[in-house]
VOZA-100798 format. One line per 10 residues: number of its first residue (from 1); for each residue x, y, z of N, C-alpha, C. Coordinates in steps of 0.1 Angstrom, whole numbers, plus 5000, padded with zeros to 4 digits. Example, Ala and Ser with C-alpha at 12.3 -4.5 7.8 and 13.67 -1.06 7.14 Angstrom:
2
1) 5132/4943/5078/5123/4955/5078/5132/4967/5078 | 5128/4978/5071/5137/4989/5071/5129/5000/5079
END
This chain:
289
1) 3866/4512/2401/3851/4514/2387/3851/4506/2380 | 3854/4490/2378/3851/4481/2375/3837/4474/2379 | 3829/4478/2391/3819/4474/2394/3806/4487/2382 | 3810/4499/2384/3802/4509/2373/3799/4500/2361 | 3812/4497/2355/3814/4491/2340/3795/4474/2335 | 3797/4483/2329/3788/4469/2325/3789/4460/2309 | 3787/4449/2315/3795/4439/2299/3781/4444/2291 | 3785/4448/2275/3773/4448/2265/3781/4442/2253 | 3769/4437/2244/3777/4431/2235/3771/4436/2224 | 3775/4439/2211/3775/4444/2196/3772/4435/2191
11) 3762/4438/2179/3765/4430/2166/3767/4434/2158 | 3778/4427/2149/3782/4438/2133/3771/4433/2126 | 3778/4439/2115/3768/4434/2103/3776/4423/2096 | 3776/4416/2099/3777/4403/2095/3774/4396/2106 | 3774/4399/2112/3766/4387/2121/3779/4384/2141 | 3789/4385/2137/3800/4384/2144/3795/4398/2160 | 3798/4387/2171/3795/4398/2180/3809/4400/2188 | 3805/4412/2192/3816/4417/2196/3815/4424/2215 | 3818/4416/2220/3821/4417/2237/3828/4431/2242 | 3817/4440/2250/3824/4451/2254/3821/4455/2268
21) 3831/4463/2276/3825/4470/2290/3825/4485/2285 | 3816/4489/2292/3810/4503/2292/3800/4506/2303 | 3810/4522/2305/3808/4527/2319/3808/4545/2314 | 3798/4548/2324/3801/4563/2325/3786/4566/2322 | 3781/4580/2320/3773/4582/2317/3767/4583/2300 | 3755/4579/2301/3756/4582/2287/3751/4593/2277 | 3749/4603/2290/3751/4618/2284/3762/4621/2283 | 3775/4616/2287/3790/4622/2284/3792/4622/2274 | 3804/4627/2272/3814/4628/2257/3820/4616/2261 | 3824/4606/2249/3830/4591/2251/3843/4590/2247
31) 3846/4584/2253/3862/4574/2242/3859/4565/2241 | 3866/4559/2230/3864/4543/2226/3876/4537/2223 | 3878/4534/2231/3892/4523/2234/3895/4512/2225 | 3903/4509/2216/3907/4493/2205/3916/4495/2209 | 3920/4480/2217/3931/4470/2218/3943/4471/2205 | 3953/4471/2208/3965/4461/2200/3959/4446/2190 | 3965/4440/2179/3970/4425/2176/3973/4419/2189 | 3965/4406/2192/3965/4402/2194/3965/4401/2210 | 3962/4411/2214/3952/4418/2228/3940/4417/2229 | 3938/4419/2236/3917/4421/2249/3919/4437/2252
41) 3906/4436/2254/3902/4448/2261/3900/4450/2273 | 3911/4441/2279/3917/4441/2296/3929/4451/2295 | 3935/4450/2284/3945/4460/2281/3945/4476/2285 | 3935/4479/2284/3929/4492/2289/3927/4489/2300 | 3929/4482/2313/3915/4486/2325/3928/4498/2332 | 3939/4500/2334/3936/4512/2339/3935/4523/2336 | 3936/4525/2320/3930/4539/2314/3917/4539/2314 | 3910/4533/2319/3897/4533/2323/3893/4536/2334 | 3896/4529/2345/3896/4538/2357/3896/4551/2359 | 3910/4557/2347/3909/4571/2350/3898/4575/2343
51) 3901/4573/2332/3889/4581/2320/3875/4579/2331 | 3870/4566/2339/3856/4570/2342/3862/4582/2349 | 3869/4578/2360/3868/4589/2368/3867/4603/2367 | 3872/4605/2358/3869/4619/2351/3862/4623/2347 | 3848/4613/2347/3840/4614/2342/3835/4613/2323 | 3840/4604/2321/3845/4607/2305/3835/4588/2306 | 3822/4584/2289/3817/4580/2290/3832/4568/2284 | 3824/4554/2286/3837/4549/2278/3834/4539/2275 | 3838/4531/2261/3835/4520/2254/3845/4512/2250 | 3850/4500/2257/3860/4493/2254/3857/4481/2250
61) 3860/4475/2236/3855/4462/2237/3869/4454/2226 | 3863/4441/2228/3871/4428/2220/3872/4432/2211 | 3880/4436/2196/3878/4436/2182/3875/4415/2174 | 3868/4414/2172/3868/4407/2162/3879/4400/2165 | 3875/4383/2168/3889/4377/2165/3892/4376/2179 | 3894/4381/2185/3904/4383/2198/3892/4386/2214 | 3896/4376/2226/3893/4379/2236/3880/4370/2233 | 3871/4379/2242/3853/4376/2241/3845/4376/2228 | 3851/4387/2219/3844/4382/2207/3840/4371/2200 | 3829/4368/2191/3836/4364/2183/3849/4359/2170
71) 3851/4349/2169/3857/4347/2158/3852/4349/2147 | 3852/4354/2136/3842/4353/2121/3847/4340/2113 | 3837/4331/2112/3836/4320/2097/3842/4323/2089 | 3842/4335/2085/3850/4337/2072/3861/4343/2073 | 3864/4344/2085/3880/4347/2085/3880/4363/2083 | 3870/4370/2083/3868/4381/2076/3878/4390/2089 | 3892/4395/2085/3903/4403/2094/3907/4414/2087 | 3900/4419/2073/3898/4429/2072/3900/4439/2076 | 3911/4449/2076/3909/4465/2083/3892/4472/2079 | 3889/4469/2065/3879/4477/2063/3866/4470/2074
81) 3867/4451/2073/3856/4447/2083/3859/4450/2093 | 3868/4454/2106/3870/4460/2120/3865/4475/2118 | 3870/4484/2109/3860/4499/2105/3850/4497/2110 | 3843/4486/2099/3826/4487/2100/3826/4478/2116 | 3832/4478/2119/3826/4469/2135/3827/4483/2146 | 3835/4494/2142/3834/4506/2149/3824/4515/2145 | 3819/4515/2136/3812/4522/2131/3800/4518/2135 | 3799/4502/2138/3787/4499/2148/3787/4505/2164 | 3797/4501/2165/3795/4506/2179/3793/4517/2180 | 3804/4527/2174/3795/4542/2173/3785/4541/2172
91) 3779/4537/2164/3758/4539/2163/3750/4542/2179 | 3758/4538/2181/3754/4534/2199/3748/4548/2206 | 3761/4555/2202/3764/4568/2208/3755/4580/2204 | 3755/4591/2215/3746/4600/2208/3752/4612/2211 | 3764/4612/2221/3774/4624/2223/3788/4628/2213 | 3793/4631/2210/3808/4631/2207/3820/4619/2214 | 3826/4619/2207/3838/4607/2211/3849/4611/2202 | 3864/4604/2210/3873/4610/2205/3876/4590/2200 | 3885/4587/2195/3891/4571/2191/3907/4568/2198 | 3906/4563/2204/3922/4554/2215/3926/4543/2205
101) 3931/4544/2198/3930/4524/2191/3950/4529/2190 | 3955/4514/2195/3965/4509/2202/3970/4498/2185 | 3980/4504/2179/3984/4493/2168/3975/4491/2157 | 3974/4478/2162/3960/4474/2151/3945/4486/2156 | 3941/4487/2167/3938/4498/2169/3936/4512/2160 | 3949/4516/2161/3951/4532/2155/3947/4523/2140 | 3954/4517/2134/3950/4514/2123/3937/4515/2119 | 3926/4505/2130/3914/4505/2125/3904/4521/2124 | 3915/4530/2134/3914/4547/2133/3914/4549/2127 | 3923/4546/2116/3926/4553/2106/3917/4553/2099
111) 3913/4544/2089/3900/4539/2078/3895/4537/2081 | 3889/4541/2097/3875/4536/2095/3872/4560/2092 | 3886/4566/2098/3874/4577/2093/3880/4586/2074 | 3885/4571/2068/3887/4574/2061/3872/4566/2050 | 3867/4557/2056/3853/4552/2054/3835/4562/2058 | 3839/4575/2067/3834/4580/2066/3831/4582/2082 | 3839/4575/2091/3838/4582/2110/3841/4594/2104 | 3835/4599/2116/3842/4614/2123/3839/4619/2137 | 3849/4611/2142/3856/4612/2158/3857/4628/2160 | 3856/4632/2172/3864/4652/2175/3874/4648/2176
121) 3886/4636/2178/3898/4633/2180/3901/4619/2178 | 3912/4618/2171/3917/4606/2174/3931/4606/2180 | 3936/4594/2189/3947/4591/2199/3953/4578/2188 | 3959/4578/2182/3969/4566/2177/3980/4562/2186 | 3981/4548/2189/3989/4544/2204/3999/4538/2194 | 4014/4542/2194/4030/4533/2192/4023/4533/2169 | 4012/4542/2169/4013/4538/2153/4014/4539/2145 | 4020/4539/2131/4016/4558/2118/4021/4547/2108 | 4017/4553/2097/4011/4545/2082/4027/4540/2081 | 4042/4543/2080/4053/4538/2080/4060/4532/2086
131) 4057/4521/2094/4058/4516/2108/4074/4511/2104 | 4083/4507/2108/4096/4502/2111/4093/4488/2110 | 4094/4483/2099/4086/4471/2094/4100/4461/2101 | 4107/4460/2110/4114/4451/2115/4104/4451/2131 | 4101/4463/2135/4096/4458/2147/4078/4454/2143 | 4077/4457/2131/4067/4451/2130/4070/4433/2128 | 4078/4430/2122/4084/4414/2117/4080/4406/2132 | 4091/4413/2145/4090/4409/2158/4074/4403/2162 | 4064/4419/2163/4053/4408/2167/4045/4397/2163 | 4048/4402/2147/4040/4389/2136/4052/4372/2144
141) 4063/4377/2144/4064/4365/2145/4066/4358/2163 | 4063/4369/2172/4059/4365/2185/4047/4357/2184 | 4034/4364/2182/4024/4362/2175/4019/4350/2169 | 4032/4344/2159/4029/4333/2153/4036/4319/2161 | 4043/4323/2167/4053/4317/2176/4041/4306/2187 | 4045/4294/2193/4034/4283/2207/4028/4282/2196 | 4019/4276/2189/4014/4274/2176/4007/4263/2184 | 4012/4256/2193/4008/4245/2203/4006/4247/2216 | 4008/4265/2218/4003/4270/2230/4010/4262/2238 | 4009/4261/2254/4015/4265/2265/4009/4256/2274
151) 4016/4246/2283/4014/4234/2289/4011/4242/2306 | 4018/4251/2307/4015/4257/2325/4015/4275/2316 | 4008/4280/2326/4009/4301/2324/4023/4304/2325 | 4027/4297/2333/4046/4304/2338/4053/4301/2321 | 4051/4291/2318/4048/4294/2298/4046/4304/2296 | 4037/4308/2294/4031/4319/2286/4038/4328/2293 | 4038/4333/2310/4048/4346/2314/4062/4348/2309 | 4064/4336/2305/4082/4334/2299/4083/4336/2286 | 4072/4334/2274/4071/4342/2263/4073/4349/2262 | 4059/4362/2277/4057/4376/2272/4069/4383/2277
161) 4082/4376/2286/4092/4382/2292/4102/4388/2283 | 4100/4374/2273/4113/4369/2263/4109/4379/2257 | 4093/4382/2251/4092/4393/2236/4095/4404/2239 | 4088/4409/2252/4094/4424/2260/4098/4425/2278 | 4111/4423/2275/4125/4421/2291/4120/4434/2292 | 4116/4453/2290/4113/4459/2295/4109/4456/2313 | 4093/4454/2309/4078/4453/2312/4086/4446/2329 | 4084/4443/2343/4091/4437/2347/4076/4425/2347 | 4084/4417/2354/4076/4403/2355/4064/4404/2362 | 4050/4401/2361/4043/4399/2371/4045/4387/2381
171) 4039/4395/2395/4041/4384/2406/4037/4366/2405 | 4024/4367/2393/4019/4356/2391/4013/4363/2374 | 4005/4346/2373/4003/4349/2360/3988/4351/2358 | 3981/4350/2370/3970/4356/2366/3959/4363/2358 | 3970/4381/2361/3964/4386/2343/3963/4384/2336 | 3977/4376/2332/3978/4371/2320/3964/4365/2309 | 3964/4353/2323/3957/4342/2317/3940/4347/2315 | 3935/4361/2314/3927/4370/2305/3930/4372/2288 | 3941/4363/2283/3944/4367/2275/3947/4353/2265 | 3941/4346/2277/3946/4328/2274/3931/4319/2273
181) 3931/4313/2262/3920/4304/2268/3929/4291/2267 | 3920/4283/2275/3923/4265/2280/3918/4255/2264 | 3921/4251/2258/3915/4241/2249/3908/4227/2254 | 3908/4216/2246/3900/4206/2247/3913/4194/2256 | 3924/4199/2245/3941/4188/2255/3946/4198/2264 | 3941/4210/2267/3940/4213/2287/3955/4219/2279 | 3964/4225/2269/3963/4231/2266/3962/4250/2270 | 3971/4259/2269/3967/4274/2270/3975/4279/2254 | 3960/4287/2250/3967/4291/2239/3963/4304/2239 | 3968/4315/2228/3960/4326/2229/3948/4330/2227
191) 3941/4337/2234/3927/4343/2230/3923/4347/2221 | 3930/4347/2207/3927/4351/2193/3926/4340/2187 | 3921/4343/2177/3922/4337/2158/3934/4339/2153 | 3940/4326/2156/3954/4327/2143/3952/4334/2130 | 3940/4330/2122/3938/4336/2112/3940/4351/2109 | 3940/4355/2117/3940/4373/2117/3952/4378/2118 | 3965/4367/2112/3975/4370/2105/3978/4361/2094 | 3971/4360/2082/3970/4352/2076/3976/4361/2064 | 3977/4373/2065/3983/4384/2054/3992/4385/2058 | 4002/4391/2048/4016/4396/2054/4007/4411/2061
201) 4018/4414/2069/4019/4427/2077/4015/4440/2061 | 4029/4436/2053/4028/4449/2044/4013/4449/2033 | 4003/4441/2034/3991/4443/2026/3983/4455/2036 | 3984/4453/2049/3972/4458/2060/3982/4477/2062 | 3995/4479/2055/4003/4486/2059/4001/4497/2050 | 3997/4491/2039/3992/4497/2022/3981/4503/2024 | 3970/4496/2024/3955/4501/2033/3959/4514/2042 | 3963/4514/2056/3969/4524/2061/3972/4534/2053 | 3983/4534/2046/3994/4542/2038/3979/4547/2032 | 3968/4545/2024/3961/4551/2014/3952/4561/2019
211) 3947/4550/2034/3935/4559/2043/3937/4568/2050 | 3954/4571/2053/3955/4581/2061/3955/4590/2057 | 3956/4595/2045/3952/4609/2034/3938/4616/2036 | 3932/4606/2042/3917/4610/2050/3918/4619/2057 | 3929/4616/2068/3930/4624/2077/3939/4639/2078 | 3948/4638/2065/3956/4654/2061/3941/4664/2056 | 3929/4655/2047/3917/4660/2045/3906/4666/2051 | 3911/4664/2068/3901/4668/2076/3907/4681/2086 | 3915/4691/2082/3925/4700/2084/3918/4698/2103 | 3906/4704/2105/3896/4705/2122/3904/4692/2130
221) 3901/4674/2122/3900/4663/2134/3919/4668/2140 | 3918/4670/2159/3931/4668/2154/3937/4654/2160 | 3948/4648/2161/3954/4638/2156/3964/4642/2169 | 3968/4629/2176/3978/4627/2186/3986/4615/2185 | 3997/4612/2182/4006/4600/2182/4011/4600/2193 | 4005/4596/2204/4015/4585/2214/4027/4573/2214 | 4040/4579/2211/4048/4572/2209/4059/4563/2223 | 4061/4549/2221/4071/4546/2229/4084/4551/2231 | 4092/4558/2236/4106/4562/2238/4118/4548/2233 | 4113/4537/2235/4120/4526/2231/4110/4511/2227
231) 4101/4523/2215/4093/4513/2205/4105/4513/2190 | 4103/4499/2189/4112/4494/2181/4099/4496/2165 | 4089/4502/2167/4077/4502/2160/4073/4513/2150 | 4078/4526/2162/4081/4543/2152/4091/4544/2159 | 4094/4547/2148/4111/4553/2150/4109/4569/2143 | 4116/4581/2144/4116/4593/2138/4118/4588/2129 | 4120/4588/2119/4117/4581/2101/4102/4585/2101 | 4093/4572/2108/4081/4568/2105/4073/4581/2110 | 4073/4592/2121/4073/4602/2125/4077/4615/2115 | 4087/4613/2112/4088/4624/2103/4075/4626/2090
241) 4076/4609/2087/4071/4611/2074/4058/4610/2075 | 4050/4607/2083/4040/4608/2092/4031/4625/2090 | 4043/4637/2094/4040/4647/2100/4042/4653/2085 | 4048/4656/2074/4050/4650/2070/4035/4652/2057 | 4027/4643/2056/4015/4641/2056/4002/4651/2065 | 4006/4653/2075/4002/4656/2089/4006/4668/2095 | 4005/4674/2091/4019/4689/2099/4013/4695/2109 | 3999/4692/2112/3993/4697/2128/3998/4683/2135 | 4002/4672/2132/4005/4661/2135/4011/4660/2154 | 3998/4661/2165/4007/4660/2181/4012/4651/2187
251) 4023/4653/2188/4035/4635/2196/4035/4639/2207 | 4032/4629/2213/4040/4627/2229/4049/4620/2230 | 4057/4614/2231/4068/4610/2236/4070/4607/2250 | 4069/4587/2254/4068/4588/2266/4081/4575/2266 | 4087/4581/2275/4096/4575/2281/4096/4563/2290 | 4107/4552/2284/4106/4539/2295/4094/4533/2289 | 4087/4536/2275/4082/4532/2270/4082/4521/2258 | 4077/4507/2256/4080/4506/2246/4069/4504/2234 | 4063/4497/2227/4051/4498/2217/4043/4491/2224 | 4040/4489/2234/4031/4484/2248/4027/4498/2257
261) 4026/4510/2253/4026/4521/2258/4020/4526/2275 | 4007/4513/2272/3995/4524/2278/4005/4507/2292 | 4005/4500/2290/4010/4488/2301/4024/4491/2304 | 4033/4499/2297/4051/4506/2298/4045/4511/2309 | 4038/4523/2306/4039/4538/2316/4026/4541/2314 | 4016/4534/2317/4002/4538/2325/4001/4553/2328 | 4011/4557/2335/4006/4569/2348/4009/4582/2331 | 4024/4578/2325/4022/4592/2319/4013/4588/2303 | 4010/4579/2300/4001/4574/2291/3985/4577/2291 | 3980/4574/2307/3971/4579/2309/3965/4597/2313
271) 3981/4605/2320/3984/4618/2314/3974/4625/2300 | 3981/4616/2297/3982/4631/2283/3972/4621/2273 | 3964/4613/2271/3953/4609/2266/3943/4616/2269 | 3940/4619/2285/3928/4624/2291/3931/4640/2291 | 3942/4647/2293/3943/4661/2287/3943/4665/2273 | 3945/4655/2258/3938/4655/2247/3922/4654/2250 | 3916/4642/2257/3904/4641/2259/3897/4653/2260 | 3899/4659/2269/3893/4668/2277/3893/4683/2265 | 3905/4680/2257/3909/4694/2255/3895/4693/2241 | 3896/4681/2232/3890/4677/2225/3877/4678/2222
281) 3872/4675/2232/3857/4667/2237/3851/4685/2246 | 3861/4693/2249/3858/4706/2256/3849/4704/2268 | 3860/4692/2279/3856/4686/2292/3864/4694/2299 | 3858/4699/2314/3874/4702/2320/3868/4690/2332 | 3875/4691/2341/3879/4680/2354/3865/4673/2354 | 3863/4659/2358/3853/4652/2361/3841/4654/2346 | 3844/4652/2335/3841/4650/2326/3825/4665/2324 | 3828/4673/2326/3816/4688/2331/3818/4698/2316 | 3810/4706/2312/3816/4712/2300/3825/4730/2308
END
């Protein structure tokens, strides 16, 4: 399906360029994919293939400060900035859409709804307003590690394997190169601006917790939480707290998956998200009404 994707550039309100892959008919209902912190749009590759095969329009973009998108000259990486970026992307649509946001992308989705965005549905991938701080700290520690980069791709592969030992190591590091950039010194560094983690995680969680009230205030907005059962970010307490706020919350538990649900169990993830998309966008197989 990759051959029918078009590289598209959106320009945010502050001039930051957001690079996206866009595919499917512009008249089809849309799924907008928002990756997690420290990732790139390539983390959704297999999900994109399934969504396109089912007839959905897909927009999959690199968040500001990540991948091929611009780094903000002013270090503007608040969730409000990211929600404004999402509004810029949505402004290009003429069909109903849902948001599928992993971790940081899910937080962005919640804040965007609070700021007036009105999707047909929201999928939050392993993120809740009250995540387990221990899991968050492990992510931040990984992102702050190796500030001097890696001498070889194998070193980067080893770092990822140490962070996520559940996932099978790839036969080579070719796929991981999409998440790395080579500096003038020849060393490989992650393809995101280190300033995105300048603020403490608790600051962003406070923003999400306040914004999440908007979900409860929209009783007709379907919300699906996809949780990896091996996740150390979303536990039972976090789910219960979210459900008290949002009793209609739908939950999809994915066995054998950690925080990176789509990467750990892509088959189960795709099945659950596509079923939700068909129902909330009121389409049948291959995107037909």
